[in-house]
N, C-alpha and C positions, 0 to 999 in steps of 0.2 A: 503494500500500500504506499502511496506517495502523498505527502501533504502539499496543498497548493494554495496560493494567495493571489487573488485578483486574476485567475486564469480565465480566458475566454474560450468557451466551447459552444456547441450548437445542439439543437434538438428540434424534432418535429413534434409539436404538442397537439393532442387531440382533445377537442371540446374543453379547453382550458380558459379561453378568452383572456389570455395574458395581456397585461399593459406594461410599457416601459416604466421601470421603477418598482414593479412588484418584487417582493422578497419572500422567500420560502426557506424552511428548515427541513432538510431531508435526513432520515435515519431514526426518526422517533415514531412514526405512524405508517400505516400501510399506504403504499402508492397504488397506482392503477394496476400494476402487475399483481401485487399482493391481494387487492380486492377481487381481481379476476380469479386468482387461485382459490380463495376462500368462498366465493359467491357464484361460481360458475354453476348453471342449471341448464338441463335439456329436457324440458317437459313440454307436452302439448296435450291440452284437454285432461290435465291432471294425470297423465300416464307417461312413464319414462319413455324416452325416444326409442330405446332398444326394444322396449315391449311393443311399440307401434310397428317396429321392423319385423318382429317375430309374427305378430298378428297378420301382417301383410302377406309374408311368406306362407303361413299356414292356411291362408284363404285361397291358396293355389292360384293366385293371380300372377300373370307374367309381369316382370318389372317394367311398367310403363310410367309409373308415378315418379318422375325425376325429382320433384321437390322433396319427397320422403327419403329418397336416396341421398340427396344433398344434405338433408338434416342429419341423417345417420353419419355421413362422413364428417360433418362438423362436429358431431358429438365425439366421435373417435379422436379427431384432431385436438379437441379442447382437453379431452381426457389425457392424451399424451402430454400436452402442455403442463397440465397440473402435476402429473407424475414426475416430469422432469424438473419442475420448480421446487417441489417438495423435497426431491433428492438433493438438489443443490443447497437448499436451506438447511437440511439435516447435517450434511457434511460441513457446511460453514460453521453452524453453531457448535458442533462437536470439536472440530480441528482448526478452524480459522475465525474465531469469534471476533477478532479485531477488524476484519474486512467488512465492507458495506453489504448489507443484506439486499438481494435483488427484490425483495418484497418491500423495501422501504427507501431504496435509493432513487436518485434521478439518473435515467439512462441518457447518455450524450454521445456525440461524436466530434472528432477534431476536424472533420472535413465539411467546410461550409457549402461546397458544391453538392454534397450528398443530401443535405436538408432542403436545398433549393429545388432539386429535382424530386426528392421524396415527398415534399408537401403536396405535389400534384398527383401522387400515386397512392397515398395512404388510404384513401377512401376505399380502395379495392379490397382492403382487408375486411371491410364489412362493419367497422366500428367508427361511430361518430359522424358529425356533419360539418364541423369547423376544424380546420387544420392550420397550424401556424408554424412557420419556420422561424426560430428565435436564436438570438445569441445571448448567452447567459454568462455572467461573472461569478466565479465560484471561490469560495474560501472554506477549505475543509479537507477531506480525505478522497483519494481517487484510487480505483482499481482498474487496470487496463487488461482487457482480453485480447491477447495477440496471437500466440502460437496455438492456443487451445480454445475452441469454440464449442458451444453446446447446442447442436441442431436438434430439432424434434425428429427423432428417427425411429419411433416405435419400439424402443428398447424396453426391457424389463426394468423394474425398480432397482434391481441389484446391479444391472449394467449402468444405469444412470448414476448410481452412487459411485461406482468406479470412475466414470467419466468426470463427476463432480470433483473428486479429489484432485484429478489432474488440472481441471479448470482452476480451482482455487490456489493451487500450488505453483502455477505457471510463473515463469521468469518475468518480472516487471521491467527488466532491462533488455528484453529481447528487441532486436531490431526489425522484426517482422511487422507488417501493417497492422494498425489497430482495428479490431473488429467491433468492439464496443467498450464503452467506458461507464463505470458505475461511480457515482459520487454521493457522499454524504456530508452534510454541513449546510452552510448558508449559500443560497443561490439567488441572484438578482437578475431579473430580465432587463437587458440593456439595449436591445434592438429587436424590432419585428422585421424580419427580412422579407417575408412574404406571407400571404394568408389566402386560404381557399375555403369557400363555403359552398355547400350543396344542399339542395332542398330535401332530397331524400337519399338514404343510403340502404339500398336493397341488399339482401343477404348475398354473400358471396361464398364460394366454396371453402376458401381459406383466407 
C-alpha cells in the first residue's frame, strides 16, 4: 500500500451527481460495490430466477423466451461477482487487513483517456442513467492492481480464495500497466471532465 497526498486520479461515476468541491471519506462505509454484494437479488413474481428457469424447462417448452434466458445469465453473472468479492474480502481481512477493502474503497484509474471513453460506454453494463468522468484529488492510501487481476471466471470459492491471495500480495513496485486502483481516505472532486445522461437504461446481458 502507498500513501498519497494531493494525487489526481480519475473515475467514471454512476448516478452520483458529483459537483466540483464535493468531498468524501472512503474506507468506513460500504461503497457501491459493497452494497451490490450484500443486496443483490434476482427474483421475479416472488420466485427465485433459477426456479423460473426450472419451471420453464419442466413445461417442455422449447427455449424461445430470450428474456428469461437473459435473466438467468444475469443471475449467474451476478452470483459469480458476489462469490469473487466475498473471497477477496475474506483473504484481505485475514492476511492483508491494512489494505483498502474493495467493498469500502473508491475505484480509480490513472488514465484520463480511459474515463473519457468509458463514460460513453458504461450504460451498456445496465446500471444507472447518469455517468460522469471526474478528476479526483486524493489524500490517503492506495493499492495498485498491476500484475494480478481478478476477472469473473466462473471459479469455485476455493479457487477465488487462491487467486485473492495472489491479488493482495502483488508487487506494488511492478512496472506493468495499472489495471485498477483502490483508494481509502479523503477524496475531493476537482473537475467534471464529461457527463452523459440517458432517459432509460434497459437490461443488458452483462
